[in-house]
N, C-alpha and C positions, 0 to 999 in steps of 0.2 A: 820774129820770136822775141818774147819779153826777156829782159835781163833778170837773172835770178836774184839780183840785189834790190829789185823793186819791192816796196812794202805795200801790202794791201791796205786800202783805206776804206772804212765803212761808208757807204753812201749816206749823204746828209738827210735828216728827217725834216729839215727846216721848212721846205716848201710845202710838204704834206701837212705839217702842223699849222702853218700860217693860212692854208687854204681849206682847213677843216670845215665841213658842212655846218657844224654847230659851233657856237661861240666858246672860246676858252673862258674859264671862270675867273677873269680878272676883276678885281674890286674897283670901286670908283677912284680909289687912290693909286691904282696901277699895280697893286699887290696881287699875288696869286699863291695858292697853296697846293702842295702835293702831299698826299697821305702815304705813309709807309706803315700799313696796318694801323696801330693806335698812335703812331708818332707823326709829327707834323714838320714839314719843311716849308717855310715861308720865304718868298722873294719880295723884298720891300725896299723902299727908299728911306724908311724911318730909321734914323741912326740908333735908336735904343728902344726897340719894340718890347713892351712889357710881357714878361713870362717866357721870353725866348733867350736862348744862348746865341748871341750875335756873332757872325763871321763876315768880315769884309770880303766882297767878291770883286776882284780887279778884272774889269771887262777886257783889258788888253791881254790878260793871262787868266782865263776863266778857271774857276776852281774845278777840280776833277771829282767825278762821281765817287770814287773810292774814298776820298777824303771826307766827303759829305756823309757817306754811309757810316764811317767811323765815328763822326760826331753824333749821329743819330743812335748809335749803340750806347752812347754815354748819356745823351740828353734827349728828353722826350720831345721838346720843341726847339727847333733850330731855325734861325733866320739868316738868309744870305742877303747882305745889305749892299746896295749899289745905287748909283745915280739913275740907272735905267733897269728897273726890275724885269721888264719884258725881255730885254736883251739877255739879262742874266739867266732868266728862265729858259729861253730858247737855246742858249749855249749849253745849259745843263741837260735839257731834253734831248739835244742832239747826240748825247752820249749813250742813249738807250734806244731800244726798239719801240717804235710808236705803234700802239694798238687802239682800235676804235671799237666801242661797245655801246649797248643801249639796254635799258630796262625801265622799270617804273612801278607805280602804285596802281593796282587794279582795285577799283571800288565797286561795290554792288549797291542796289537801292536801299539796303538796310544800313548803309554807312560803314560796313565792314570791309577790310582790305586784306589782300593776299600777302602773306609772309611765308618764307621758307626757312628751314633750319638746316644749316650746313656748316661743317667744321666746328661744331659746338656753339654756333652763334645764330641768332636770328638775322635774316637778310631779306632782300627783295629780289625777285626774279630779274635776271639780266644775263647778257652773254655777248660774244663777239659778233661784230657785224660781218655779214657775208658779202662777197663781191656782187656789186650791182644793187645792193639793198640799201634803202634809206635808213637813217637812224630810227625813224618812227616805225618802219616795217620790222626792223630788228627787234624793237621793244615788244611789239605785238607777238611776233613769232616766239621769242624767248619766254614770255609770260605763259603762253599756251604750252610750249614744250616742257617747261620745268615744273608746271603745276597742274596741267590739265584743265585750267580755267578757260571758258569761252569768252574771249575779248570781243566786245561789240563795237568799241570805238577807241581810238587813240586821240586824246585831247591835247592840252597845252604841254609845252616843254617846261618842266618844273625848274630844272637846273642842270648844270654839268659839273662833274667832279673829276679829279685826277688822282690816281693812286699808282704806286710803283711797287714792284716785287721782283724777286729773283727766282726764276724758274729754270731748273736744270743748268744753273751757272750763267744764265742769260738775264740781264736786267731789262724789264719791260716797263714802259710808261703808258698807262691806259687812260684814255678819256672815256667817260661814260655819260651818255645823254639820258636823263631820267624824265619820263613822261607820266602824266596823269591819264589813266585808262579807265574804261567802264565795262562792267559786265552785268547782264540782266539775270545771271545765274546765281544760285546759292547752293549749288551741288557740292558734294564732297570732292575735295581736291586729290590729285594723284601725283605724289612727288616723283621726279625723274631721278631714280636711285642711281643710275649709271653716272650721273653728274655729282654724286656725293650728297644728294639732298635726302635727308632722313625723314622729313615731314614737310607738309604744305598745309597751311591752315588759314581760315577766315578769322581775322583778328578784329575785335571790336574796340571801341574807345576805352573800355574799362581795362584792357590789357595792353593797349598800344605802346604807351611810354615805358612800361616795364620791359617789353620786348626791344624797343628801340635803344634803351639804355644799356642793354646787354649785347648790342650790335656794334657795328663799326662807325667811326665818325662820319663817313660818307652817308650812311643811312640816316643819321641824325640830321644832316644837311638836307636830305631829300624830304624827310617828313616835316621839317621846319618850313621848307619852301611850299609844301602842300597846304599849310595852314595860312600862308600869306594871302 
């Protein structure tokens, strides 16, 4: 029988994060970014990153999530500065629930791509990875489910992104793998309204960046990777 004085400890995410099937989005300098909607949390070894409110992260006593969230309520761009950004990131990530998802850019032969409108913003189809499903399979399924598009092929991995959010009092950290996909169809799309999607459209080059600029920073990263 367990003692009533024992305190429950949340299982660590670290092994799951470090063995993730897709690569974490670390930069060449070892930095990594988590998006909180339009706000940015940067983990870096740069002692004075331009455009960021800098906070020293003592790896012997890692900064707590609640404190970081308070900084992000005041400053749009916050940097956690340490000698080892990877370790700083892992310590922070371990304070949240790890979630894996995939989505991407579906292109047709006319060069138009699928975008959805949800929560007042343009977005790309994506969703949570199901048990036993690869990231690429997830991207394929989610694109078809959310828009009705017929995906013919999943191509290259464009990038991965991280974003965090509070859902029903629980903080989640989601990695999303973004793929380039193709469709031979140009048929009218059908938004998955039960997922809060109000419209799904084929977007041409003449409208693309207007839509992207009214979207989330993660979507800008994906579309930039598409053009590389």
